[in-house]
C-alpha positions in Angstrom: -9.2 22.1 20.5 -9.0 18.5 21.6 -7.2 15.9 19.8 -7.3 12.0 19.8 -4.8 9.7 19.5 -4.2 6.0 17.8 -1.2 4.1 16.9 -0.4 2.5 13.9 3.0 0.7 12.9 3.1 0.4 9.3 6.8 -0.9 8.6 9.6 -1.1 11.0 12.2 1.2 8.8 14.0 3.8 10.5 12.2 7.0 9.7 14.6 10.5 9.1 12.4 13.7 8.1 12.0 17.3 8.9 10.9 18.3 12.2 7.3 19.6 10.5 5.5 18.7 7.3 2.6 20.3 6.1 0.6 18.2 3.0 -2.5 19.2 1.4 -4.2 17.6 -1.3 -4.6 20.1 -4.5 -7.7 22.0 -3.0 -8.9 25.6 -2.6 -6.5 27.1 0.7 -10.1 27.8 2.1 -10.3 24.3 3.1 -7.2 24.4 5.1 -8.3 27.4 7.6 -7.5 24.6 10.3 -4.4 23.6 9.2 -3.1 27.1 8.1 -3.8 28.6 11.7 -1.4 25.4 13.1 0.9 26.2 10.8 1.1 30.1 11.4 1.2 29.0 15.3 4.3 27.3 14.9 6.1 29.7 12.8 8.8 32.3 14.9 8.3 36.0 14.2 9.8 37.6 11.0 9.2 34.5 8.8 10.6 34.2 5.3 8.7 32.0 2.8 10.2 30.8 -0.4 7.8 29.0 -3.2 9.0 26.6 -5.4 6.5 26.9 -8.5 7.8 24.7 -11.2 5.0 22.0 -11.1 3.1 24.9 -12.4 3.7 26.5 -16.1 5.7 29.6 -16.2 2.8 31.7 -17.0 1.2 30.8 -13.8 4.0 32.1 -11.5 2.8 35.5 -10.7 -0.3 34.1 -9.7 1.0 31.8 -7.3 3.1 34.5 -5.9 -0.1 36.4 -5.1 -2.4 33.8 -4.0 0.1 32.9 -1.4 1.0 36.1 -0.3 -2.6 36.8 0.0 -3.4 33.4 2.2 -0.4 34.2 4.9 -0.7 37.6 5.3 0.3 37.9 8.8 2.2 39.8 10.8 4.6 36.8 11.9 5.6 36.8 7.9 8.4 39.1 6.8 8.3 38.4 3.7 7.5 36.2 0.7 9.1 35.2 -2.5 8.9 32.8 -5.5 12.1 31.0 -6.9 12.2 31.3 -10.7 15.5 29.7 -10.9 16.1 27.0 -8.5 19.4 26.0 -10.7 21.0 29.1 -9.2 19.7 28.8 -5.9 22.7 28.1 -3.3 22.4 26.1 0.2 23.3 29.5 2.1 20.8 31.1 0.6 17.9 28.5 1.1 19.0 28.9 4.7 17.8 32.3 4.9 14.0 31.2 4.9 12.3 29.3 7.1 9.8 28.2 5.5 9.7 25.8 2.0 6.6 26.1 -0.2 6.1 23.7 -2.8 3.4 24.7 -4.9 1.1 21.9 -7.3 0.6 21.1 -10.7 2.4 18.4 -12.8 4.5 16.4 -10.4 6.4 15.0 -13.1 7.4 18.3 -14.7 8.5 19.1 -11.2 10.6 16.2 -10.4 12.3 17.2 -13.5 12.8 20.5 -13.2 14.5 20.3 -10.0 16.3 17.2 -11.0 17.8 19.0 -13.6 18.7 22.0 -11.2 20.4 19.5 -8.7 17.9 20.9 -6.0 16.8 18.0 -4.4 20.2 17.7 -2.8 19.7 21.1 -1.7 16.1 20.3 -0.5 17.4 17.5 1.5 20.2 19.3 3.1 17.5 22.2 3.9 14.7 19.3 5.5 17.6 18.2 7.8 18.3 21.1 9.1 16.5 22.8 12.6 13.6 25.1 12.5 13.1 24.9 9.3 9.2 24.2 7.7 8.4 22.4 4.4 4.6 23.1 3.0 3.6 21.0 -0.1 0.1 21.3 -1.8 -0.9 18.7 -4.2 2.7 17.3 -6.6 4.5 19.1 -4.1 3.4 16.5 -1.1 3.6 13.6 -4.2 7.2 14.8 -4.3 8.3 14.6 -0.5 7.4 10.8 -0.5 9.1 7.6 -1.2 7.8 6.7 -5.0 6.0 9.9 -7.2 4.2 7.2 -9.6 0.7 7.9 -7.2 0.7 11.1 -9.3 -0.5 8.5 -12.1 -3.5 7.4 -10.1 -7.1 8.6 -10.7 -9.0 9.5 -13.5 -7.5 12.7 -14.2 -4.0 11.4 -13.3 -0.8 13.7 -14.1 0.8 12.8 -17.6 4.4 12.4 -17.8 5.4 13.7 -20.9 8.8 13.9 -20.3 9.0 10.1 -19.9 11.0 10.0 -17.0 13.0 6.8 -16.2 13.3 7.4 -12.4 10.0 7.4 -10.3 11.5 7.5 -6.8 10.5 11.2 -5.1 12.4 12.8 -1.7 11.4 10.0 0.3 11.5 13.0 3.4 8.4 11.0 4.9 9.7 7.5 4.8 8.4 5.0 4.4 5.0 6.9 3.3 4.0 7.9 -0.6 1.5 10.2 -1.2 -1.8 10.6 -3.2 -3.4 13.7 -3.9 -6.7 14.5 -5.4 -7.7 11.3 -3.6 -11.5 9.7 -4.5 -12.4 6.0 -3.0 -12.6 5.0 -6.7 -8.6 5.0 -6.6 -8.6 1.9 -4.0 -8.0 -0.5 -6.2 -5.3 1.4 -7.8 -3.6 2.4 -4.4 -3.5 -1.3 -3.2 -1.8 -2.5 -5.8 0.8 0.0 -5.6 1.8 -0.6 -2.6 2.3 -3.9 -2.4 4.4 -3.4 -6.1 6.2 -0.8 -4.3 6.0 -1.8 -0.7 5.5 1.8 0.5 2.2 2.5 2.7 0.2 5.3 1.3 -1.4 8.7 2.5 -4.6 9.3 0.4 -5.0 13.0 0.3 -8.7 14.2 -1.0 -8.6 17.8 -2.0 -10.2 19.2 0.8 -8.0 16.8 3.1 -4.6 18.4 5.0 -2.0 16.5 7.4 0.4 18.0 9.5 3.7 15.3 10.2 5.6 16.2 13.3 8.2 13.4 13.7 6.4 10.1 14.8 3.1 11.8 14.7 0.8 12.7 12.1 -3.0 14.8 13.0 -5.5 15.4 10.5 -6.5 19.2 9.7 -8.3 19.3 7.6 -11.9 19.6 6.2 -12.3 15.5 4.6 -10.3 12.8 6.8 -6.7 11.4 5.6 -6.8 8.1 4.7 -3.8 5.6 4.9 -3.6 2.5 3.1 -1.1 0.3 4.9 -0.2 -3.2 4.6 -3.2 -4.2 7.0 -5.7 -2.3 5.0 -7.1 1.1 5.0 -7.1 3.6 8.2 -9.5 6.8 8.1 -8.0 9.7 10.4 -10.4 12.1 10.8 -10.1 15.9 11.4 -8.1 16.6 14.7 -7.0 12.7 15.4 -3.4 12.5 15.6 -1.8 9.2 14.6 1.5 7.7 16.8 3.7 5.4 14.3 
């Protein structure tokens, strides 16, 4: 696979994030064939995957588990489990898993569930451990960013029925925030948020996917990844790598 490399320096703040993060924009899994192949290539043998489904309604949990098991049926993967009660999960138990998958749904529901369970702090410790992978879709991807108010954007943005007072994300991919289900009509709202919050935004269309590896970002979906920085919009085409 041939990839081109560009450089970008949106901010000068120090970054500290996990070795490998995969983000997708909320579309069908078939749109992420290239990204998923790259993901599987990186996994060790006997990989254990844990799914965090709390952005979804509880009645959909079993469907989520079935879909992930089917989509990631591979000889490297030993097990795929779903965590029904994050508040009961210990750091020791979490560290048994090589991959943490954070499912899409309602961003604010996800935040509320994980903050109440103190799972957010466990996730930060997990992210700092060597040889761990995070794969996050839509609401899950937004949650990993600096600020989650991107979830409000667009014609069908998430509703905050819980009236949260704190819209900070986990900030695992600092300084970036993430916007999923991106459409060009969202540009003006995103521009306003970039200047209001001071964070550049990774904009993922439903068929867009990206792998972040320390100081590089590689587009691996069917649609380009767009980056809204203080200098304007950058477009990252499929296979293109950005260093920042």
